[in-house]
N, C-alpha and C positions, 0 to 999 in steps of 0.2 A: 792471258790477262792475269794481273796480280793485284791483290788488294791487301792493305794493312788494316788490321782490326783496331778499332777505337771504341771507347765506351765500356759499359758494364758487360760481363759475360752473357752470352746468349747462344741459342742454337745456330748451327751453321746455316741451315736452310733459311731461317728468318733473317739472318744478317745479309745473305746474298740477295734475297728478294728485295730488301730495303736499300741495298747499296750498289747493286749491279747497274752500270751505265751502258745503255738505257735499261729500264726495268726488264727483268726476265720472268717469264711465266713459270709457274710451278711444274707444269708438265715437262717443259724442256729441261729444267733444273733436275727433275727426278731422273731423266734419261742420263744426264751427265754424271750424276752421282752413282747410278747403277753401273756405269761403264768404268768407274774409277778415275774419271777425268777431273775430279775436284780434290785438291790436296791441301792439307793444312800442315805447314812447316815441313813440306816435302813428302808427307805420307797420305795415301788415299784415305778419304774420310767419308763418314756416313752423314745423313741429313741431321741426325740428332747430336752430332759431335758438338761439344761445348767449346766455343772459341772465346779467347780473352784478349784484352788489349795487348798489342804487340805481335800477335800471331800473324803469320803471312799465309794468305790463301792464294793458291795458284789454280786457275781453271784452264784446262787444255781444250781449246775450242777446235773441233774438227772442221776441216774445210767443208762448207755447205754448198752443194751445187745449187745455183740459182735456177728456179723453174722458168720455163719460157713465158714471157709476158705477151699474151695473145688476147686481143680484144675479142670478147665472146658476146655476141648479141643476145644470147640466152640469159645473161646476167643483167637484169634491168635495174637501173638506178632509181631508188625510192627517195633518197635524201642526199643532198650534197651541201656541206657546210665547211667552215674554216677548220673545225676540229674533227668532225666525224663525217663519214658517209654511210649510207645504208642501202643494201641491195636486196632484190627479190631473187633468191636462189632457185633454179629449176631443179626438178627431181632428177636423180641419177648422176649429178655432178658432185665430185668431192668438194668439201669446203677448203681444205688445205692441200698443198702439193704433196704427192707421195714420193717414195724413193726413186721412182723413175719418172722422166718427163711426161707430162700429159696435161689435159685441161683440168682446171680447178677454179673455184671462186677467187683464190689468192692470185692465180696467174692473171685472171681477168682484171682484178683490182690493180695489179702492178702495171698493166698496160695503160691504165688511165691515170694512176697516181703513183709514179715510180718512187716517190719519197717514202712510201710505206715499206720498202725493202729493208730498211734498217730497224724496223719495229718487230721484235720477236723473230727476226730472220725473214728472208724472202719467201720461205714456204708458207708462212702464216700471214705476211703482208698486213700487219696491223689489226687483224681480226681479233675481237675481244671474246668471242665465244664460237661454238661450233654447231653444225647441224649434221646429222647422219647423212650419208650419201643419198639414201632413198627418200629423205625428207625435203620438202620444198619450203620456201618462205623467207622470212626476214633475218638478215645478218647485219651486224654493225661492225664497222672497222674504224680505227683511229688514224689520224693523219700525222700525229706526233707522239713521241714517247710519253709526254706528260698527259695527253688526252687518253692514251691507252691505259696508263696507270690509274687515272681517275675512274674510268669505266670498270676496270677490273676490280677496283676497291668497292664500287657499288655492287657488283656481283657478289663479292665475298661477304658484304654486309647485308645481303638479302634485300637490297634496296631497288632491285630490278624485278618487275613483274612481267612474265611472259605468258601470253595466251595463244593456244593452238586450236586448230580445227582437226578433226579426224573422222573418217568413216569407218565404223567398226562392225564386226559381225554380231548378229543377234539384235534383239530389241531391248534397249535400255530404257526403262520406263520412268525412272526418278533419279535426281541428282545423287551422287555418291562422293565420298572422300576416301581415298586410299592412303593410309599412313603405314607404310611398311618399309623398313630399311632394305638396302640392296648391297650386294657384294659381287665381286667377279667370280665367274665359274672356276672351280679349282683346276679344270683341265682345258679351259679355253678363255684366254684373256680378252677375247672379242665378244664375250657373252656375259650378261648380268643375270643374277638369280636373286630370289627373295632370301633374306637373311634373318636370323634371330635378332631381336633387339639387343643393341650394344655388343654384338658379336665382333671379335677382332676382325679388322679389315672391312667393316661394313660402314655404310653411309646412311644417315636418316633421309627419308624421301617421302614427300607428301604431295599428292595430286588431287585436285578437285575436278570432278567430271559432271557435266550436265548435258542432257539430251536437247537437241535443237529441232531435229526432224527425224521421223521414223518411217520405216518401210517394213514389210513382213520379215525380211531377213537382215536388214542393215539399219544402223542409226548414225546420224550425223551428230557429233558431240563437240561441245566446247570444253577445252582442258585448260586449267590454270596450274602452272608449275610453281609450287611454293618452295621447292628446293631444285638443285641443278645437278642431278646424278646422271651419268651416262645411261642411255636407253631407258630412262625412268618411265616416260609415258608409255612406251611399248610394253615394258614388263608389267607395269601396274594394270594396264588395260587387259593384258592376257590373264593376269591373276583374277580379274573380275569375271573372266569368261567371255570377254568382248575384245578379242585381239584386233589390231588394225588390219583392215582389208589390204592385202598385198604383202603382209609381213609374215612370210613363211618361217623366219627364224624363231619367232616367239608364238606364232599362231598355228604352226604346222601346215600340213597340206590343205586343210580346209580354208586357211587364210590366204593361200598363194593366189596372186593375181595374174593377169595376162601380161603385165609388164614386170619382168624379173628384177629390174634395176630400181624400182621405186614402189612406195606404198602410199596409202592415203592419209598422210600426216603432214600438216602445213603450219608453219610458224606464222601466225597472223598479226599479232600486235605485241609491241614492246613498250613498256613505260619505265622511265628512269629519270630521276632528278639529278642530272649531271649537266654542268654548264656547257653550252654549245650544242646540246642535243635536244631536239623537240621533246616535250613531255610525253607525247604519244606518237609512235610510229606504226604504220600499218602497211602490210603487203596486200595487194589485190587478191580477191578470191581466185584460187588456182584455176587457170584456164584448162588444165588437163583433167579437171574433175567435172567440167560442165556437161559433157555428153552423158555421164552416169547420172548426174543430178537431174537432168531433163528427163531421162528414162524413168526415174523414180518419182517424177512429179514435183520435184523441189524447185519449181520455176523461179521464185524470187531469189533463191540463193545462187542460181546460175547467173544472175545478172549483177551481183554485188556481194560485198562482205557483210554478214550479219553483225548486229551489235552484240558485243561480248560483255558489256558491263552489267 
């Protein structure tokens, strides 16, 4: 793909995000830049390269294998509209397709909505955000490039509010707010750690935590994400001394659960002021939590979703 730059000078990454047809996500763009597959006037370029009117940008798009489109009954539809769909993701299922064929939310979406294959590529299938493989709950996908761009803009502008439920170790007695930046672990790109404020490569992260039900060794909490950093909730809860039950990565052996592929974290509610999207979307209370909730005496919660406002 080739683009000719017009307008005032600006950073390469910002120009591409604004002019790529259809819009490209920053994650995919970062991968292309790192591989040297974005060139300005014939030379590999970095994201901060300044481009000017008349410059030619060439993007070498590698062939992307399309994941199998397989209807998956585990991925339940929560909302279906002309611009967006929302699903309830089960635990243990990846959000997007990996490098090898296999089940994912994206593959399940493509089976029902094949038009999503052109939005962010078939591996993403129009999804505007992600959930960790072990996390269950609400995911929203767009049915057109224009709708996808509108929802991504709402995420960037912090106009989307996301509420989660979690069962954590220990007894949390009072609401807390964790405001601590995060960065990637220097030796593991799949792990996040706490960072010093304004440290290079760090992202600000703020999480509100409130207890809903308690037991001698566990607490059901309501979480509100005020920022959207990878593994934010899991790292912040571990920093409080209350890691998510089942999250051995951040909670160690004490947090490890009986199910190695999932943990007790659930995306419950999403609010966004975007045309074509209901102002409030909710995923049902996670069915795979009910046996534990009943054993702990949290009977009302086993029958429905608690109010999070």
